N, C-alpha and C positions, 0 to 999 in steps of 0.2 A: 504494500500500500503506499509507505513513504515513498520508495522507488518510482512508482508509478504519478503520486503525485509531484518528483521533483522534475520528471520527465515532461510534466504538464506547463507547470512553471516553466521551466527551461523554453519549450513550444513558445507560450504565450510570449514571452520577454523575445525572444527572435521576431516573433512575429510584429511585435509593438516596436522593434529597434529598424526593422524595413519599412515599414510605414512612415517612421520618424524619421530615417535617415533619407527616403525620397522627399518629405518634405523640406529637410534642410538643406539638401542641394538646391531647392528653388528659394527658401526663406532667406540664406546668406547673402549671396549675390544681391537680390533684390533689396533688402534691407542697407547695402552698401549702394546702390545705386540710388536712393532715396535720400541717401544721407549728402549724396554727391550733389544732386539738384538740389537741396535746400542751401549745401553751401554756395553753389554758383549762382543763387537768388532766384531759382526758377519759379518758388511758391510767389514771389513779387509779379514776376511776370504773367502767373496763372492767374492772379488775382485780377492785375490788369485785363485779360483777355474774359474772365467772367463778369466785368461791370456791368455789358449789358443785360446779361440775365438776371442780375440783381435788381436791377429796374423792371424785368416784367413780372417778377414776382415778388416785387413790393417792400425790396430790403434797400436799404443806405449801400452806397458803393465800398463801402467800409468793411461790410458784411462778405465779400467777394474772399479777402484776404483770410477769412476763418473756412470757408468750404474751400479754398485753393490749399491751407496747410493741412486740410481733414483729407483730401482726396490724396495727397502723395503721401503723407503718411498715416494716420488714426485718429480716433474722434478723441483720445486724450489730448494730442497734441492740438486740434483745434479748439477742446474747451478751453484750455490755455490762454489760445490768443483770442478768444469771445472773453473770455474773462479780463483780459490787457485791454481788451477794446471798450468793453461794455461803458465804464464813465463816459466816453464822450460817444458813444453809441445808444442811446437811448431808444429802447425798442416797445411794442404792445407784446402782449403774451400769443397775441395771433401771429405775429412776425418773427419770435422765438421759435416759433410751430412750426412756421414753413422753413426757417432756415434749419432747424433740427432735423426737419426732413430732408432736405438736400445731403447732410452730416449721415445721418443714421443710414441713408440708402449708395450713397457716393461718397467712399471711405476706403484708404488703404490699397489704392488702385495698383500701382503696382507690385505691390507683396501680393494681395488677394487675385489679382488680374493672371500673376505668373501661375499660381496653384492653378486656378479654373482652367488656364491652356493646358498647364500638363495633365490634366483628366480630361482634358477634349473638347472645352468651350474654348473657340477663336476669341481673339482679341476684340474683334470688331463688335462682336455679338454682347463681349462684355462692356463695352465703353457704351452701345448703346444703349443698353437698359441698364447701367447703373449711372450713367451720366443723364443721357436720354432721359429716363424713367423718374430721376430725382428731380429733376426739371421739370416735367411736363404736371406730377402729383403736385411738386410746390405750387406750381401754377394753378391748379385747380383750388387746391385747398386756400390761395389767396385769394380768388374770386368768390369763392365758398364764404370766406372768412369776412371777406370786405362786403359782397351784397346783403347777408344778412348782418352785418355789423356787430358780429360776434367775438368774443376775447380781445376787445380794443384797450381794455385797462392797461397802462403801463406795467411791465414786467418787474418781478420784485426777484431777486438773487437770493435765496434761501442760502446758497452756499458757494466757498469759493476756494481754490486750491490754494496749498504753498506754492512757493517758485521752485521748479526745479533744479537743481546746480548743471551749468553746460561746462561742455568740455568733452575730450576722449574717454576719459576714464570714467565719469559717468553715465555714460552713453552706451558704453562697453558694458557694465552692469547690468544697466538696463534691459537689453537687448538681451545678454547670457540668461539674467534671469526669467525673461520672457521663453526663451528657446529653450529652457530648462522646465520650465511648467509645460508646455506643449507635450516634451514627451510624457511626463507624469500623468497629465490630462488623457493623451493616446492610450498608455497603459492600463489606467483605471477605465477607457471606457471598451475595451476590448476586454476585460474582467467582467464587467456587467452584460455585454453582450454573450459571452461564452454563459454565463450564470443564467442569462433569460433563456437560451436557446436550450440547455439543461433540464430547464424547469417545464417547455413547454410554452411560457410566456410569450416567446416570440411572436410564435404562431397567432396566439389570440391578437397582440398589439397588433400585426400585421391587416388581421381583418376588421379590426377598429377604424383602423387609419385608411383603407381601402376606398371610401367615397370621397375622400379629399385627395387621393392621389389618380383616382380614375377621373375627377372634375378636371386636373389642370392636365391628363396625358399621360401620366405616368405608369410606370410598370411595379408591381407590388415588390420585386426585389429592390426599388430604391425607399423601400418605408424607413430601415435605419437611418441611413446617410442623412435621410429628408428632417427627422426630429433631431438627429444631433445636429446637422447646422442650423435648425430652427432654433434651439436651445442654446448652443456653446459657441456656433460661429462656422463660418465658411471653410476656415484651414483645418479645423477638426473635423468636418463631414467630407470636404475633398480630398483629404488625405487617405479616410476610408476608402471614399469613392473610387481612388487611383487604383486603389489594391482591389476593389472588385471588379473593374474595369477590366485591368490588366488577367484576372485569374477567369472571366468570362460570365462570371457572376452576374454583372450588370451590362447592358446593350450599350452600345456607344450612343443612341437617340436616349435612353434614361438618363445616360450621364449628364448630356448635354442639357439635355431638360431638366434636370435636379439642381445642376448648377445655375442655371438660370433663374429658376424660382429662388433659391438659394442667395444669388446676387441679390432681388431685389429684398427679400425676406430674411435674414438668418439676424443669430443671437439676438433671441427675441428680450431675453432675459436682460442682458449684463448692458446691450446697446440702448435699450429703451431706457433703463436707468439710470443710465449717464446723460440722457438728451433731455430727462427728466430735472436734472439739476441743473441745466439751464435754463430751466421757467416753462419748458412747451407743454402742452395738452397733449392726452392720451391721443383724445380725437384723433389727432393726425400723427404721429410717429408710431401709435401700434395698430388703432383700428383702421383709418385710410390705408395706412402702408399694407396690411393683411389685404383688406379688400382689393386692392391697386394689383399687389403682386399675383392673387388668385385670376381676376380676371384676364391680365397681362398674359400670364401663361396659358390660362383657355384658349386665346388666341393665338400666342406662340406655337402651344401643340399642333395646332391646326395648319399653320403657316409650315411648320417642318416637316421635310421628306420624311411619307410614312415606309417604315419595313414592307417586302414582298409580301404578295397574298400568303405565300406557305408561312412565314413569319407571322402575320399578323395572326392568322387562325392560330398558329400555335398559341400567341400570347394571351387571344380570347380563350383557348380552352383553358389558360392558367388561371385565368380571373374566375372560373367557375368553382 
């Protein structure tokens, strides 16, 4: 028995390490590229390009720097810029919700876009959905809030982060901590998934999530990846998705559609809480985002090339 347990633990560690190594080969170069872009002032140039977009969605030009930073790095960095500009950039709750929607859909594109590309989603699709989708939803929310005169009270900051130290050593420490955390999360996910499979809960879970997956054109095998991405984030979901795609457990179509859905709507817990700290309203950053993602994916699934008749018949049989 102890020997069998040791073999299982060893196999689990090796499997987790392979998934982590795949992500590491993508994340490290992407992080270096991002740091180089920030060092050369790419965030300022991108903010200038985004100035017209800010006008379309009812935001001041200065908000473009917040989204530009978020697009290139992550939500945390965007929050730092937001709080730094907040005293000179008074916003209403509606405006913060619109800006938060841009941030929560369009962020960390160099890193998450590279991960998505490795899993099968081309760059043009990632940019179209995450930048174009963010702008479209932000514009729709702006129109709704403005027309209904909703959330027009001045935004109140309930929290402000302590300044983070700059320099190479603090940056290396932050990135190293993040990369180590990713491995721990991947290992934990694999333990939980294997336990659910052994207990038979995985099959029940797949049956429960079936209506959502079928509504947006996904196959049953995408269930685990979809839920992991929805709750924990795109990188974790994509890491397991790469493994499933390589093993043939997941079709290329399901992989691309899953990544597209998660690009619009992932990390529903952490990212939503972060944007709430800015003063945004749940109506935009959670409910409208989820509805927008489902509607968009229902359309994308119909436009995406379908498998051959034989494959479609087999997939249909699998749903029964």
